[in-house]
C-alpha positions in Angstrom: 26.7 -35.8 73.9 25.5 -36.1 77.5 23.2 -39.0 78.3 20.9 -38.7 81.3 18.9 -41.6 82.5 15.7 -40.5 84.2 14.3 -43.6 85.7 15.4 -43.0 89.3 16.6 -39.4 89.1 15.3 -36.8 91.6 12.5 -34.6 90.3 14.6 -31.4 89.9 17.0 -33.4 87.7 14.2 -34.9 85.5 12.6 -31.4 85.2 15.9 -29.8 84.0 16.7 -32.7 81.6 13.2 -32.8 80.0 12.9 -28.9 79.8 16.4 -28.0 78.6 17.8 -31.0 76.8 16.9 -32.8 73.6 15.1 -36.1 74.2 16.6 -38.8 72.0 14.4 -41.8 72.9 10.8 -41.3 74.1 9.0 -44.6 74.1 5.3 -44.2 74.1 5.3 -40.4 74.5 6.1 -40.4 78.2 8.0 -37.2 78.2 5.1 -34.9 78.9 3.7 -37.2 81.7 7.1 -37.5 83.3 7.7 -33.8 83.1 4.3 -33.1 84.8 4.9 -35.7 87.5 8.3 -34.2 88.2 6.9 -30.7 88.6 4.1 -31.9 90.8 6.6 -33.8 93.0 8.7 -30.6 93.3 5.6 -28.6 94.3 4.7 -31.2 96.9 8.2 -31.1 98.4 8.1 -27.3 98.5 4.7 -27.4 100.3 6.1 -29.8 102.8 9.2 -27.6 103.4 6.9 -24.5 103.9 4.8 -26.5 106.4 7.9 -27.6 108.3 9.4 -24.1 108.4 6.1 -22.7 109.6 5.9 -25.1 112.5 9.3 -24.5 113.8 
């Protein structure tokens, strides 16, 4: 068993853990909200990187 705490994990790690692993404890059904927030954060980071690369 591999236990992954997601409170302060980077978005790519949370996305992988929530998408590919079995969630053992989901208090209040926060899995979907956390997965959505992780994906939105990754999209924001990718957009910022594109903007930075385009301005160089």
